[in-house]
C-alpha positions as CSV (number, residue, x, y, z in Angstrom):
1,M,-100.7,-12.7,-186.6
2,G,-99.3,-15.7,-189.0
3,V,-95.9,-15.9,-187.4
4,C,-97.0,-15.9,-183.6
5,S,-99.2,-19.0,-184.0
6,V,-96.0,-20.8,-185.8
7,L,-94.1,-19.9,-183.0
8,Q,-96.3,-21.5,-180.7
9,Q,-96.8,-24.4,-182.7
10,S,-93.3,-25.2,-182.8
11,R,-92.8,-24.4,-178.7
12,C,-95.4,-26.9,-178.5
13,V,-93.8,-29.7,-180.5
14,H,-90.2,-28.6,-179.1
15,M,-91.8,-29.9,-175.8
16,Q,-93.4,-32.9,-176.3
17,Q,-90.2,-34.0,-177.8
18,G,-88.6,-32.8,-174.2
19,S,-91.0,-35.2,-172.4
20,S,-90.9,-38.5,-174.1
21,H,-89.1,-39.3,-171.3
22,F,-92.0,-38.6,-169.2
23,P,-94.5,-39.8,-171.3
24,Q,-97.3,-39.7,-167.6
25,H,-97.2,-35.6,-168.0
26,R,-97.4,-35.1,-171.5
27,H,-101.4,-34.3,-171.2
28,L,-100.4,-32.2,-168.5
29,Q,-97.7,-30.4,-170.3
30,R,-100.0,-30.1,-173.4
31,R,-102.5,-27.9,-171.4
32,L,-100.6,-25.9,-169.7
33,L,-98.6,-24.6,-172.3
34,C,-100.3,-24.9,-175.5
35,G,-103.8,-24.7,-173.9
36,P,-107.2,-25.8,-175.5
37,P,-107.9,-25.0,-179.1
38,A,-109.9,-22.3,-177.9
39,A,-107.4,-20.7,-175.9
40,A,-105.4,-21.2,-178.9
41,A,-107.5,-19.7,-181.1
42,A,-107.9,-16.6,-179.0
43,A,-104.2,-16.1,-178.2
44,A,-103.7,-16.4,-182.3
45,G,-106.3,-13.6,-182.5
46,D,-104.5,-11.4,-179.6
47,G,-101.0,-12.5,-179.8
48,N,-100.3,-13.0,-176.5
49,D,-99.3,-16.5,-175.2
50,S,-99.4,-16.2,-171.7
51,R,-103.6,-15.7,-170.9
52,P,-104.4,-18.9,-171.9
53,I,-101.9,-20.3,-169.2
54,A,-103.0,-18.2,-166.2
55,A,-106.4,-18.8,-167.0
56,D,-106.0,-23.1,-167.1
57,S,-103.6,-22.8,-164.0
58,I,-106.8,-20.4,-162.4
59,S,-109.1,-23.5,-163.6
60,T,-107.2,-26.3,-162.4
61,E,-106.6,-24.2,-158.8
62,Q,-110.3,-23.5,-158.1
63,Q,-110.6,-27.1,-159.3
64,Q,-108.3,-28.4,-156.2
65,Q,-110.2,-26.1,-154.1
66,Q,-113.4,-27.4,-154.5
67,Q,-112.2,-30.8,-154.2
68,Q,-110.6,-29.8,-150.8
69,S,-113.7,-28.5,-149.5
70,S,-116.1,-31.2,-150.4
71,K,-113.8,-33.6,-149.4
72,H,-113.4,-31.6,-145.7
73,G,-117.6,-31.0,-146.2
74,S,-118.4,-35.2,-146.6
75,S,-116.0,-36.0,-143.9
76,Q,-118.0,-33.6,-141.5
77,P,-121.4,-35.5,-141.3
78,R,-119.3,-38.3,-140.9
79,Q,-117.0,-37.3,-137.4
80,Q,-120.7,-36.0,-136.3
81,K,-122.4,-39.6,-136.4
82,A,-118.7,-41.3,-135.6
83,V,-119.6,-39.3,-131.8
84,P,-123.1,-39.0,-131.1
85,I,-123.5,-36.7,-128.3
86,R,-126.9,-37.7,-126.6
87,I,-128.0,-37.3,-123.2
88,A,-131.5,-38.9,-123.4
89,A,-133.2,-41.1,-126.4
90,T,-136.9,-39.7,-124.8
91,T,-137.9,-37.1,-123.0
92,N,-139.9,-39.5,-120.2
93,E,-136.8,-41.0,-118.6
94,E,-135.6,-40.6,-115.0
95,T,-132.4,-39.0,-114.7
96,Y,-130.6,-39.9,-112.0
97,S,-128.0,-37.4,-109.8
98,L,-124.8,-38.3,-108.2
99,E,-126.3,-38.3,-104.5
100,D,-128.4,-41.3,-105.9
101,T,-126.1,-43.3,-107.5
102,K,-123.7,-42.6,-104.3
103,A,-127.1,-43.9,-102.2
104,L,-127.4,-46.9,-104.1
105,V,-123.7,-48.1,-104.2
106,E,-123.5,-47.5,-100.8
107,T,-126.4,-49.4,-100.3
108,A,-125.3,-52.3,-102.4
109,M,-122.1,-52.2,-100.2
110,L,-123.9,-52.4,-96.4
111,S,-126.2,-54.8,-97.2
112,A,-123.5,-57.4,-98.5
113,V,-121.2,-56.2,-95.3
114,S,-124.8,-56.8,-93.0
115,G,-125.4,-60.2,-94.9
116,L,-121.6,-61.8,-94.3
117,A,-122.0,-60.5,-90.7
118,F,-125.0,-62.4,-90.4
119,L,-123.5,-65.7,-92.0
120,L,-120.4,-65.7,-89.9
121,S,-122.3,-65.2,-86.8
122,T,-124.9,-68.3,-88.1
123,L,-122.8,-70.6,-88.7
124,L,-119.6,-69.8,-86.1
125,K,-122.6,-69.6,-83.4
126,L,-121.4,-66.0,-82.3
127,D,-124.9,-64.4,-82.8
128,N,-124.7,-63.5,-78.8
129,S,-121.4,-61.5,-79.2
130,L,-122.3,-59.9,-82.6
131,G,-126.0,-59.9,-82.4
132,Y,-125.5,-55.8,-81.1
133,F,-123.4,-54.5,-84.0
134,L,-125.5,-56.8,-86.9
135,P,-127.7,-53.4,-87.1
136,L,-124.7,-51.5,-87.5
137,P,-124.6,-51.4,-91.3
138,I,-128.1,-50.5,-91.7
139,A,-128.0,-47.6,-89.5
140,I,-124.9,-46.4,-90.8
141,A,-126.7,-46.2,-94.1
142,A,-129.8,-44.7,-92.5
143,C,-127.4,-42.2,-91.0
144,R,-125.6,-41.4,-94.2
145,S,-128.6,-41.5,-97.2
146,G,-132.2,-41.2,-95.6
147,V,-134.2,-43.7,-93.6
148,A,-135.5,-45.0,-97.6
149,A,-131.7,-46.2,-97.7
150,A,-131.9,-48.6,-94.3
151,W,-134.9,-50.0,-95.3
152,Y,-133.5,-50.7,-98.8
153,T,-130.3,-52.0,-97.1
154,M,-132.6,-54.4,-94.8
155,L,-134.5,-55.8,-97.8
156,A,-131.1,-56.3,-99.9
157,T,-129.5,-58.3,-97.0
158,A,-132.8,-60.3,-96.6
159,F,-132.6,-61.6,-100.5
160,L,-128.3,-61.9,-100.4
161,L,-129.6,-64.2,-97.2
162,L,-132.6,-65.5,-99.3
163,V,-129.9,-66.5,-101.9
164,L,-127.3,-67.5,-99.6
165,L,-128.8,-69.5,-96.4
166,G,-132.6,-70.2,-97.6
167,P,-135.7,-68.5,-96.8
168,L,-135.9,-69.8,-93.1
169,R,-132.3,-67.8,-92.5
170,A,-133.5,-65.0,-94.5
171,I,-136.8,-64.3,-92.5
172,T,-135.2,-65.1,-89.4
173,Y,-132.9,-61.8,-90.0
174,V,-135.9,-59.5,-91.0
175,L,-137.8,-60.7,-87.4
176,M,-134.6,-61.0,-85.1
177,H,-132.5,-58.0,-86.8
178,G,-133.6,-56.3,-89.6
179,M,-136.9,-54.7,-89.3
180,L,-135.4,-53.8,-85.5
181,A,-132.4,-51.9,-86.8
182,A,-134.4,-50.2,-90.2
183,A,-136.7,-48.6,-87.2
184,L,-133.8,-47.7,-85.0
185,G,-131.8,-45.8,-87.8
186,S,-135.0,-44.5,-89.0
187,M,-136.0,-42.9,-85.3
188,W,-132.3,-41.9,-85.2
189,V,-132.1,-39.7,-88.1
190,W,-135.6,-38.1,-86.6
191,Q,-133.7,-37.7,-83.6
192,W,-136.5,-38.9,-81.5
193,P,-136.2,-38.6,-77.6
194,W,-134.9,-41.9,-76.4
195,S,-138.0,-42.7,-73.8
196,V,-139.8,-43.3,-77.1
197,S,-137.3,-45.2,-79.4
198,I,-136.1,-47.2,-76.3
199,I,-139.8,-48.0,-75.8
200,A,-140.7,-48.9,-79.4
201,G,-137.7,-50.7,-80.1
202,A,-138.5,-53.1,-77.1
203,V,-141.8,-53.8,-78.7
204,L,-140.6,-54.5,-81.9
205,R,-137.9,-56.9,-80.4
206,M,-141.0,-58.7,-79.1
207,A,-142.7,-58.6,-81.3
208,G,-140.1,-60.3,-83.8
209,Q,-139.0,-62.4,-81.1
210,L,-142.4,-64.1,-80.6
211,G,-142.5,-64.6,-84.8
212,Y,-139.4,-66.2,-84.7
213,L,-141.1,-68.3,-81.9
214,V,-144.6,-69.2,-84.3
215,L,-142.2,-70.2,-87.5
216,S,-139.6,-72.2,-85.6
217,S,-143.2,-74.0,-84.5
218,L,-144.4,-74.3,-88.2
219,T,-140.8,-75.4,-89.3
220,M,-140.7,-78.1,-86.4
221,N,-144.6,-79.1,-86.9
222,E,-144.7,-78.7,-82.8
223,N,-146.3,-76.1,-80.7
224,L,-143.1,-74.5,-79.0
225,F,-145.2,-72.2,-76.7
226,A,-147.4,-75.0,-75.1
227,V,-144.5,-76.9,-74.2
228,M,-142.7,-73.6,-72.6
229,L,-145.8,-73.1,-71.1
230,S,-145.5,-76.4,-69.7
231,N,-142.1,-76.7,-68.4
232,V,-142.5,-73.3,-66.8
233,H,-145.5,-74.8,-64.9
234,N,-143.4,-77.9,-64.1
235,L,-140.8,-75.4,-62.5
236,L,-143.2,-73.7,-60.6
237,D,-144.2,-76.6,-59.4
238,R,-141.1,-77.6,-58.0
239,L,-140.6,-74.6,-56.2
240,S,-144.0,-74.8,-54.6
241,A,-142.9,-78.4,-53.7
242,A,-139.7,-77.1,-52.6
243,L,-141.3,-74.4,-50.6
244,R,-143.9,-76.5,-48.9
245,S,-146.5,-74.1,-50.1
246,S,-149.7,-75.2,-51.8
247,G,-151.2,-73.9,-55.2
248,S,-149.7,-73.4,-58.4
249,A,-150.0,-70.4,-61.1
250,S,-152.4,-70.3,-63.7
251,T,-151.8,-70.3,-67.5
252,L,-152.6,-66.8,-68.0
253,T,-150.0,-65.7,-65.5
254,I,-147.2,-67.9,-66.6
255,S,-148.2,-66.2,-70.5
256,C,-148.2,-62.6,-68.9
257,M,-144.6,-63.2,-66.9
258,I,-143.4,-64.5,-70.4
259,F,-144.1,-61.6,-72.0
260,A,-142.8,-59.4,-69.2
261,L,-139.9,-60.9,-69.1
262,L,-139.6,-60.8,-73.2
263,L,-140.3,-56.5,-72.7
264,V,-137.7,-56.4,-70.0
265,N,-135.2,-58.3,-72.5
266,G,-135.8,-56.2,-75.2
267,L,-135.8,-52.8,-73.5
268,C,-132.3,-53.9,-72.1
269,Y,-131.2,-54.9,-75.5
270,V,-132.5,-51.2,-77.2
271,F,-131.0,-49.3,-74.3
272,L,-127.6,-50.9,-74.8
273,Q,-128.2,-50.3,-79.0
274,H,-128.5,-46.8,-78.0
275,V,-125.4,-46.0,-75.5
276,I,-123.6,-48.3,-78.3
277,Y,-124.0,-46.3,-81.4
278,H,-124.3,-42.9,-79.2
279,V,-120.8,-43.3,-79.2
280,I,-119.9,-45.3,-82.3
281,L,-122.0,-43.2,-84.6
282,G,-121.1,-40.0,-83.2
283,S,-117.2,-40.6,-83.4
284,M,-118.6,-40.5,-87.1
285,G,-119.6,-37.2,-87.5
286,F,-123.6,-38.7,-87.1
287,K,-126.1,-36.9,-84.8
288,L,-128.6,-39.1,-82.9
289,G,-130.0,-36.5,-80.9
290,P,-129.7,-35.5,-77.5
291,L,-127.7,-37.5,-75.1
292,P,-130.2,-38.1,-71.7
293,G,-127.8,-36.3,-68.7
294,I,-127.7,-39.4,-66.3
295,V,-126.6,-41.2,-70.0
296,R,-124.0,-38.8,-70.6
297,K,-122.8,-38.5,-66.5
298,Y,-121.7,-42.5,-66.9
299,V,-120.5,-42.9,-70.5
300,Y,-118.4,-39.7,-70.7
301,A,-116.8,-40.0,-67.4
302,G,-113.6,-39.1,-66.7
303,V,-113.7,-36.9,-70.3
304,P,-112.7,-33.0,-69.9
305,Q,-115.9,-31.5,-71.5
306,Q,-115.4,-28.8,-73.7
307,P,-116.8,-25.3,-72.6
308,Q,-119.8,-24.2,-74.7
309,P,-119.3,-21.1,-76.2
310,G,-122.6,-18.9,-74.7
311,K,-121.3,-19.9,-71.2
312,A,-118.9,-18.3,-69.1
């Protein structure tokens, strides 16, 4: 037993002298080779010097594994905090589907196109030429995204024109084109008969024209309707004088004639709108209801009709 302790001490001294060139490894070599005092005493008592070395090596490996596991465990919550996955902060928030987002984007784009078309038609005096195509963006919005999208497009266009051209132009657009376009788009989506939609559209256009007349009267601070009545009355007096006839029409008769002419104008305008948009939107793949037989005969004249599958 005394010989083993002497040999172990001499071995420790020899390793300490050989490791003088590497002072940073002295402590590690002492721990691995000589072992702690308790391990040296146990080795001296048992006569085996390999046991404390194995114990120390196992303890160092366990410490390294514990350090690595602690580092790995501490890095996991950091990663979870860095990349949070949260869909909604509270349960009261509304969720929007892809269709709602698509309808919102299309509404914004179509309202911008409609506002630009009205701006060009106003600045370049092309209202007579572009008047039939101004309701097209609103009609497309109604056919693609529903009735609500058509009215939202009309309102968005009105607010855009309010910013660009002022309130008078915005109200003019709503009265002359916006309300009629939204109403026609709604009736086309609901596939109402042409007889109902044309009459309703004509009445709405006549109301818009009268509203524009009232707005112009308020702007110019003059009763334009009375001016129009007086001009028509003077024209009828000249005609009666040229024809050598006595008498003249009353104011009520002239007013009824003006309303009748406005209604006829609205009927013709809305009928042409139906024909044009039935061709344009039909080519895009939208269904606007059945086309009357007389109109189909003249619109599709010369176009070969495909036979229906149920008929021979």
